C-alpha positions, 0 to 999 in steps of 0.5 A: 440540508443545514450545514452544522459546524461539526459537519463543516469541520468534518468536510474540511478535515477530509478534504485537506487529508485527501489533498495531502495524500495527492501532494505526497503521492509522488514521494511515497512508496510506489505500490502496485495499486499506484494508478488506482490510488490516483483515481481514488484520490481524484474521485474523492476530492471531486465528490467532497467538493461537489457535495459541499458546494451542491449542499448534498451534505447527507450523502457526502458525510455518509460516504465519508463515514463508510470509508473511514470505518475501515480506514481507521483500522488500516493505518494501525495495521500498517504501523504494527506490521512495520513494527514487527508486532505480528500478533497485533497486526494479524488481529487488526488485519482480520478486523480491517478485512471484515469491516472493509468487505462489509462496508464497501461491498454491502453497506455502500452499494445498498445504502449509497448507490441505491439512494443516489441512483434509484430512489433519487429519481422518484423525487427529482428529474435527472440533472447534471449533478445526478450523472456527475455524482453517480459516475464518481460513486460508481468509480469508487465502487469499482475500486472497492471491488479491486481492493477487495480482491487484493484483501481476499487474496491476503486473507487466503494467504493469511489462512494458509501461512498463519501470518501477514507479511505485506501491505494489504493494499498492494502485493509488491512494495518498493521497500521489498525491493530495497530489502532484496537489494540489501540482501544482494549487497550483503552477499556481495560484501560477504563475497568480497570479505571471503576474497580478501581472507583467501588472498591474505592466506595465500590461496589465490593464483593471479594470472595463472602464476604460482600460489602465493605460499609457493612463492615464499620458497623462491630464493636467489632466483632458484625454486625449491623442488616440490 
């Protein structure tokens, strides 16, 4: 299979992109699918590298195009979600969901897995690359099923609530926990301010003693009768 210059740069860009995800993964927000992301990045890097070295250019580029078809809608959806552009985010989310489910659950298994697992055996005999590539491709398919379940849950919530509030690839993010901690801190801050106001107004008793406003009536060691 001839390697055209455009395909060479496509391979280099994809490989460098996934290596960058691996390097930034420890510093990124740890979402619910953190372990699945690690497995996905490792399998993808092995697939890109092996298909390039073994000259499986057609199957390698096909796998990358199928994945990029939905990912190009995922990133803008995240951006508009964080920007609070709800209508734009919701529209892109529905487009992303449709493209993801069709490309990963229909096109990928019937176009890629069928050819690598069944059709290739009509031409070649089983060899190391056959088992290695198919194991990695099946791992990707299992991850597709996992993320598809999350996306279907997001679509279900979107239909019921009419809006999307969280990242579609994980239910819980550290940013959500940070927001909860900020809210708790704000409540505590408001409680301290309330305590200060009450103290300044003289309505707080300390160690069971008399209220502050009554202490003002003490003069020369004698207390005015109440």
